[in-house]
C-alpha positions in Angstrom: 156.7 82.2 58.1 157.2 78.7 59.9 159.0 80.5 62.6 156.1 83.1 63.1 153.6 80.2 63.2 155.6 78.4 65.9 155.9 81.6 68.2 152.2 82.3 67.8 151.6 78.5 68.7 154.0 78.8 71.8 152.3 81.9 73.1 148.8 80.5 72.4 149.0 77.3 73.9 149.9 78.5 77.6 147.4 81.6 77.3 144.6 79.3 76.3 145.5 76.7 79.2 145.5 79.8 81.5 142.3 80.9 80.1 140.7 77.4 80.7 142.0 77.3 84.3 140.7 80.3 85.4 137.3 79.4 83.9 137.4 76.1 85.7 138.6 77.7 89.0 135.9 80.5 88.8 133.0 78.2 88.3 134.1 75.5 91.1 135.1 78.2 93.6 131.4 80.0 93.2 132.8 83.3 91.9 131.7 82.9 88.4 128.2 81.7 87.2 127.1 80.8 83.8 123.7 80.1 84.6 122.6 83.6 86.3 118.7 84.4 86.2 118.5 88.4 85.8 117.2 90.1 88.8 114.7 92.2 86.5 113.0 88.6 85.4 113.3 87.2 88.8 113.1 89.9 91.6 112.6 87.6 94.4 115.8 85.9 95.3 116.9 83.5 98.2 119.4 80.8 99.5 118.6 77.4 101.0 121.1 76.3 103.9 121.7 73.5 106.2 124.4 72.4 108.8 126.8 72.0 105.6 127.0 75.9 105.8 128.1 75.8 109.6 127.3 79.0 111.6 125.9 81.8 109.6 126.6 85.4 110.2 123.2 86.4 109.4 123.7 90.2 109.9 125.9 90.0 106.9 123.4 87.9 105.0 120.9 90.7 105.5 123.4 93.1 103.6 122.8 90.9 100.7 119.9 91.0 98.4 118.1 87.8 100.0 114.4 88.0 100.3 113.9 84.2 101.4 115.7 81.4 103.1 114.7 77.7 103.1 116.7 75.8 105.8 117.0 72.1 106.4 115.0 71.0 109.7 114.8 67.3 109.5 115.5 64.1 107.4 113.9 60.9 108.0 112.2 59.8 111.1 114.7 60.8 113.6 117.4 63.3 112.2 117.4 67.1 113.1 119.6 69.6 111.6 121.7 70.9 114.4 122.0 74.5 112.9 118.2 74.7 112.3 117.2 76.2 115.8 119.7 79.1 115.4 119.1 79.5 111.6 115.2 79.8 112.2 115.4 82.3 114.9 118.2 84.6 113.3 116.1 84.7 109.8 113.2 86.2 111.7 115.4 88.7 113.5 116.6 90.0 110.4 113.4 89.9 108.6 114.1 87.3 106.1 111.0 85.3 105.0 111.9 81.8 106.1 110.9 78.1 105.3 111.9 75.0 106.7 112.5 71.6 104.5 112.4 68.1 105.3 114.7 65.5 103.5 112.1 62.6 102.8 113.7 59.1 102.8 112.7 56.0 101.4 113.5 54.1 104.5 111.0 55.5 107.0 107.2 55.6 107.3 105.8 58.9 106.1 103.9 59.3 109.5 107.1 58.9 111.5 108.9 61.5 109.2 106.1 63.9 109.7 106.1 63.4 113.4 109.8 64.3 113.1 109.3 67.6 111.4 106.2 68.6 113.4 108.3 68.0 116.6 111.1 70.3 115.2 109.6 73.3 113.1 107.4 75.8 115.1 104.1 76.9 113.8 104.5 80.5 112.8 102.7 83.0 110.5 104.1 84.4 107.2 106.4 81.5 106.7 107.0 79.6 103.4 105.2 76.4 102.7 106.8 73.3 104.3 109.2 71.7 101.5 109.6 68.2 100.8 113.1 67.6 99.6 112.7 64.6 97.4 115.8 63.1 95.4 118.0 60.2 95.0 121.4 61.5 96.1 122.0 61.0 99.8 119.0 58.9 99.9 119.0 55.3 101.5 119.4 52.4 99.2 116.0 51.1 99.1 114.2 51.8 95.9 110.2 50.9 96.6 107.7 51.1 93.8 106.1 54.4 92.8 102.9 53.4 94.4 104.4 52.7 97.6 106.3 56.1 97.6 103.3 57.9 96.7 101.3 56.5 99.7 104.0 57.3 102.4 104.1 60.9 100.9 100.5 61.4 101.0 100.5 60.5 104.8 103.5 62.8 105.2 101.4 65.7 103.4 98.2 65.2 105.5 100.1 65.3 108.7 101.8 68.6 107.5 98.5 70.2 106.3 97.0 69.6 109.3 99.7 71.0 111.6 100.7 74.0 109.4 97.6 74.7 107.3 99.9 75.1 104.1 100.2 72.6 101.4 104.0 71.6 101.1 106.1 72.0 97.8 108.4 69.6 96.3 112.0 70.1 95.9 112.9 67.8 93.2 115.5 67.0 90.4 114.3 66.0 87.0 115.1 62.3 87.8 113.1 62.1 91.1 110.2 64.1 89.7 109.8 62.0 86.7 110.3 58.7 88.5 107.8 59.5 91.5 106.1 62.9 91.6 105.2 63.1 88.0 101.6 62.8 87.5 100.9 61.9 91.1 100.7 65.5 92.9 99.5 67.8 90.3 98.0 70.3 92.7 101.3 71.0 94.5 104.1 73.4 93.8 107.5 72.5 92.4 111.0 73.7 93.3 113.1 72.5 90.7 116.9 72.2 90.7 118.6 73.0 87.5 122.1 74.5 87.6 122.7 74.4 83.9 119.6 76.1 82.2 116.1 77.5 83.0 113.8 74.7 84.2 111.4 72.8 82.1 109.2 70.4 84.0 107.8 67.9 81.5 104.1 67.9 82.6 103.8 71.5 84.0 103.5 74.9 82.6 104.8 76.4 85.9 107.3 75.8 88.4 107.5 78.0 91.8 111.1 77.9 92.9 114.2 77.3 90.8 117.6 76.3 92.5 119.8 77.8 89.8 123.4 77.3 91.5 124.8 75.1 94.2 128.3 76.9 94.4 127.0 80.5 94.9 128.7 82.9 97.3 126.9 85.0 100.0 128.2 87.4 102.6 128.2 85.9 106.2 128.4 82.3 104.7 131.8 80.6 104.9 132.1 78.3 101.7 129.4 77.6 99.1 125.5 77.9 99.4 122.7 77.1 97.0 121.1 80.0 95.2 117.2 80.2 94.4 114.7 82.5 92.7 110.9 82.4 92.9 108.9 82.6 89.7 106.8 85.7 90.2 106.6 89.1 91.7 106.7 90.0 95.6 102.8 90.0 95.8 102.7 86.6 94.4 105.7 85.5 96.8 103.7 86.9 99.8 100.7 85.1 98.9 102.3 81.7 99.4 103.3 82.3 102.7 99.5 82.7 103.8 97.6 79.4 105.0 95.3 77.7 102.6 91.7 77.0 103.3 91.6 73.9 101.2 94.4 71.5 102.0 93.0 68.3 100.7 95.8 65.9 99.1 95.2 65.1 95.6 97.1 62.0 94.2 97.3 59.9 91.2 99.3 57.0 90.8 99.1 56.5 87.0 
């Protein structure tokens, strides 16, 4: 009996180790996902890209079930994403609904950041609302108080709404949302990052976009890419591409 037990152990250990290896490899290579929202529940699906994806073969992307793409346009007061012009034109060519996002930094005035975005992103009909990428990761080291941050974001929003006729949405992590956005911009849509579970935004009943994976695979894109879904049907999705008649900023600092 002891001999049999030893054989089972000898066989089981390497099998378990091999299984763990493939689970880890599959996750980090982007081939296996443990947080995949079903298409029947979230039929409107998309990606978000930047220069990190390099040159994209958009004709191959078209063959995938991709309904929308958000692409990085600008960061701070002077940085422009080098792939944005090509991505912006190509998305229109293949008929994918597109939107641009700006990485908001703590180290530049909101007015200068808005000017950078406006100088980079064309005004076009039927595009997604401009998105404000607001997170701590990759940001400058400054950590101003919430009131100061809200003030600069408000300046940014006013300029964007005046130019594009759309209210921007916030791309956030739970940390960045709770620290600065929570309670301050209740009228603005949220695009939440959660690569582990279905999102739950503490003070809201509804989120608009969900980035559910940061290691996805899509034809035409070398390497990994972020995957997203819209929280609603196609009709609701197309409605957010239309200009709003009321674009006044509503803020709260407490």
